[in-house]
N, C-alpha and C positions, 0 to 999 in steps of 0.2 A: 746824599754822600758828602759834596763839598760843604754845604752848611754844617752840619752834622759834627762832620772831622776836623772843620777849623774850632767849631764852637769848644770842642774837648781839647784840641792842643791851645788855645787860647785863655783855658780858664785859670791857668796863674798869673797871668798878666789883667785880670779884667779886676777891677775894684768895685763889690757887692757895694750896690745901696745898701743905707743905714739900716733899715726895716728889715733888710733879708738878711743880713749879718745877725741884726740881732737874734730873728728866729733860727737862723741856724743854730748858733750857742744854744738856745731853748732846747733845740733837736738833738746836740751833740752832748748835752748835760743830760738828758731824760736817758738818751740809749747808754750813757755811763753808768748810770743809775741802774739800770734794766741789765747791766754786764754784771755788776757788784754784785748786784742780790740774786740775780741768777746764777752766780757761782757757785749759791749755796742749795740750789734745787736740784732735783734728779738730773734732768737734762744738763745742764751745767757742769755736776760733777762726772757726769760721762763723759763731756766734750773734753772737761781738763785729763782725765785717764787718759783718754785717747790720745792726744795730744802730748802728754808726757811721755808714752811708749813710743811715739813718733821720732823723739829727738827732735834734731834740725839744729841749723848754725841759730846763733843767738841773735837775732834781729829785732824782735818786738814781745812787750811783755803780754800775760794771760793775764786780764784784771781780775783782781781778788786771789793773787795769789803769788808766790816769788820765782814761778816757772817764766823764763826767757825761750822763746823757739825760734823758727825761721817765721816769717810774715805771714805766709797762705796758711802757715798750722796756727798762730794766734789770730789771724782773721778768723778761720771757721771755728776755733774753739769761745772766742769773744762772741762771736755772731748766734751761735749755739746755746752761751748764757743770756745775751740781750733776748732773747725769746723764749727762755725757757719757759715763760707762762706768759700772760699777756698782758706785761708791763708796757710795754714799747709802742711806739707813734705808728701810726697808720695814713694812709691815704685814702678817702673813700672812691673816689671816682675812678681812680686807678687802679683800685682794690688791690692792693699790698699790702706789706708792712715795710717803708721804705729804710729807716735808720737801721733796723737789727740784722741789715745786710752792709749798707753803705758806710755807717759810722765806724765798725769794726775794719771793715775793708780798708777806709781812708786811712787810721790809725796805726793798724800795723804798717803802712808803706810809708807812713809819713815818721813813723820811729825808724825805720830802715834807712829815710835817705835822709833823715835829720833834718825835716822839714820844718820850717816856722807856724803860728798859730794861723796867720793869714793865708796860706797856702793850704792848710788844712779846711779853714772855713770853706775858701774856695771850692776846692776839691766836695766836700759834702754838699754844697749848695747845687753845684753840677751834677753830682750824682740822681738826685733829687727828680733834677731837671732830664735827665736821657731816661732813668727807668719810668718814670711817669708816663713819658712821650710814646716809649716802646710798647706799653701797655694800651696806650690810647689809638697807636696805630694798633694793636691787635685787636679791638673793642675787646675791651676789660669782660665786660657782662660776658658776651658771648664765647668769647674764648673759655671763659671758668664753667659755663653749664655745659660748653662741648668738652669736657673734663678734663680741660690744662688748668695749671696751676699758676695763674698769674703772680701769687705771691714768690713765685721762684724765678720767675721770666725777667719782670721789672725790677727785682733784687738783683740781678746777676751784670743786666747792664748798667745798672747804677753805681755797683760795687765796681764795676772795669772801668767804667769812665772817670771814679773818685780815684780809681787807682793810674789808670794811665796820665792825667793829670797832675798827678806828684812825682810821675818819673818822666816827666817832661816831655811826653812825646810829640814828635812833629806831624800836622796832618797828615802826611802820609802814612806816617805809621798808627794813627789815631783810625785811618782806615782798616787796616790791618785788625786792629784790635781790635774792632766791631765783628771783625770776621772771626777772630779767635774766639769771640765771645761768644757767637751765636751758632757754632758747633758743638758748643759747650750746656747750650740753653735747652732746659730741660724740666719737668714737673707735672705729674700729675694730680690731681684734686682729692685724691683717696688720703690724702693728708687728716681731713676730718675722721676719717676712721679709727686715729691713733690714739689708744687711750691713755698712754703715758705722756705724751707729748713730747715724748724724746727723737722720734724721726720727725715731728713738722718743724721743732727746734732746728732741726739739719734743713730740713725743704725751705724752711721761711730765710734761715739767714746763715748757717754753716756751709752749707753747697754754693749758693750762690757768692757769699764772701769770699771764700776760698778760690770757688775757681776765677773769678773777677780780678782778683789777684795775680793768680799765675798768668791769665791772657795779658795782664799789663806786663808784668815780669819778663814773659816770652818774648814779646815785642821788644821790649828796652834791649833784651840780651841781642837781639838782631834778625830776630825770625822773621821774615816777610808773609804776607798770605793775601787772600782777594780782594781787591780795591771797591769791589761795588754788591757788598753783602747783601744791602736792603735796595738793589735796585735793576742788579743784573740780569741773565738769563737762571732760572733756578733760584731764584733767591730765598733770602730767609722769610720774606713776607708773602712770596709764592707758595712756599710749604705750608704757611699757617695762617692762610685765609684772610692777607691783612692788605692785599698790592693797592685795592681800593682807599685805603684809608693813610699811604706812604708820607700823605703832605703832613700828617699828625708829629713827626719825627722830627721837625725842623718849625714849625706852626711857633711863631713867638720867643724863639727864642733870645735870649738878652732881654726881653722887656716879660713876659709872664714866670714867673718863679716860683715852681712847684712847691717849692717849700714854704710858701707863706699858705698854701691849699692842704698842710698835712696837717695831722690832727695829734695834740699830746692828750693823754687821756689821766683826767684828775683821779679816776681810781685805778687802779694798780689790777685789772679785770678784761675780759672780753669785750672788743669794740662794742658790738651789738648792746651790751647790757648798760652802757655808760648812760643812755640816755634815760633808762628806766629809773635808773639810780637818783639821777639828777631830779627827775619829777618827785619819787618817792623822799628824798631829802626836804624839798620843798613843803609837801605834805606834811610830814613829821613837825617841820617849822612853824607853818602857819597853823596847824589844825592841833600841837600836840598829840601826834598819834600815839599809842602804844599795842604792843603784840596782844594783849591781853582785848582791847576794843575792836579788833579786827572780826569781822563776819567773814566777807568775799575781799577778794583783789582781784581786781582784770587789768591784765597788761596789754596794750597792741604794739608790735612793731612792724616792720618791713617783714613781707612775707619771706623774704631767704635766710632775712636775719632772725627769724623765729626759730628757725630750722637748726640752726647752728649752736643755740645756748638752748634749748629746751631740754631740760631734765638730765644735762649731761650729769658725768660720772665724777668731773674734774669741778672742785669747789668755786674757781675763778670763771667758769665759763657758764657756770649751771644759773640761769636768771633766778629762780626760782628758792634756789637755794639763799643767795645774796639778799636777795628783798626780804628775805626771811629773814637774816641776817640783821639788815640794815632795819629791819624795824623791832627785834629784839634789844638790840644794843644802841640802836640812836645814828649810826654812820657804821662805814666799812672800812676796814684799814686794811693795809698790806698784810699783815699777818692773819687777823680774820678772814682774810679772801683766799687764804693757802690755808686755814687749818684742815684738813680733809678729815680729819678724826670729828670735827663738830657736823659734819654730814649724817653721820648717824645719830645724833643727839636729839632726845624724843620732842622736845618742845621744842626745836627745829623742825623736824617731819613733820610735827601735828599741824604746823601753822604753812608750812608748805603745799599741804593738801587745800588750803584757802588761795592758793593763788593757781588763777588762769593766766595761760601766755598762748595768744593767737596772732596771727598774722594779720595785716590791713591791707586791704588792695589799695584804697585812698593813701597810704601812707608811703606803699611802693609807687604810687602812681607820681607824689608830689617831691618823691627823694630826698637828699638828704638826711644825717640819722637822728632819729625821731622816736619818740615814745609817746604814748597816754597812760595815764595809768590813773583809775578807778578804785576806791575803795570804801567798801560798803561797812557802815558798824552796827554794832549789838545795839545801839541805843538808835538805830533810825536813821541816823547820819550817810548822805553820801556826796564824797569831796572828789575832784577831778582834777588833774593835772597833764599839762600837753604841751613837753619840751620840744620845742623847735630847734634849736639851735645848741648842742651840747656844751658845755664849760670845758674846753680846749680844743675847739673846733675854729675853721678860720670866724665863722659867724660869731663866735664866743669864745675868743683867745684868751689862754692861760697869760697872767702876769709873769713876768721876772720872779716876782716876789712867792707868788702860787710855785711857780717849778720848782725854784730853790726849797720851798717846804717841804714838797712833795721827794725829791731827790736826796735831802739830807734824810729821811723819814727811810729812804731805801737803803744808802750809804752807813748810816751810821753803825748800824751795829755789826758791821761788818769791818769797815775801816776805823771805828772810833769816830770822837766827834773832832777833836784837832784837827784830824787829817781830812775827813770830809770836807768842814770847812776852808782848809786851804785847797783842796781840790775843786770845791766850786767857786771859789772866789776866782782862782788861776782861769778856769773857764771862761769866766764873764768877763775877762780880760784878755782872752785868747790872744788878740792883735801885739801886745807884747809879749809873747814869747819869739824867742829866737829860735829855739830847737822843742819842738815838741817832745822830745826825750823827759825833759825836766817834770812832767807829767808821771813818768812812768813811777818814780817812789809813792806817789799818789795815790795809784791807784793798786797799791800792796799792802797787805795789811804787816 
């Protein structure tokens, strides 16, 4: 508790290493793009409508709109927009999506507090550090398999830590922040059965972002709480079965920055599909594959990932559909990966019948996000590609130019080219911003 609370309270005074600051900008930019593009999808539209009805003091903006509301309401709406589909980032070992909760929470409180760009950078990096370590302490995969939602727990503690740093809580207050956060921790993994991705957007982003901001603002307003929620009698880890891993909460703080281990998606689709698209793109590039050439496709991914993306009824989380689209179009774009009507296209459906997805025990044991794609062609050829490090992961990171290109593609249809360019350039130079509210008009259409 001493180490953790001191680390949260000291975030605003620590200078991030250059590589960490640069990677943090990538994740802020990627999440802003997910928010703005998500404002035009059904979960985002629902979140905006809900926030508009709530009203609230004008503290922070809702991206993609001209609506300004309370920081808690803005955090909720922006976070649901950030996870309105599968565009946002992820952290595979901690088994959750950090950015969709941490960045909206940090942005909302930074607007409220008129924080500068460096403070926002430090807060976001802190959020990834704390959220990941909570999931490590819980035993992320064990926790998920027991029915809990790691996506809600890690995201909540990350959002709270980021918000707490921006309101400059003391070490004693940071202890209370963690206790207020723990009391709000919830989430069960039945989100997998959400057919419309609306509750899932709330579970992954909206709920943890709102609750994290609320915890920080309650403590900042003078509320006190329990000093030792992670170590005292009947503590958080005792309740959720992680006491034997308590040391994970503080291990490597200030030395191992978890944002460096987080993934940005090249493709605006579900994380388990990324490796398969990378492999198929490489096979198309090397062998000139066309849809009409294909007799059979076999794709292997990790066992638990196969279950998530197998023949789903949403285009951006259905592996077979997206592989078919890539074979027909030669690539996958944000627009094509969200084209619901195309899931009924006869050509796509006929090609899907030739695509087999199966879980691989070997890939599960080896870890990492991998895929093996094999294609048998009508002329008798057989080609194979194994993606061992997905583009955008720590083993194969996207460059600034690649992140820039992805984000411009997502932002421009909503904000226009000129405003998009100004927003992206401002984030790349975030340390130069004296007041984060300078970004507000750039986030509004």
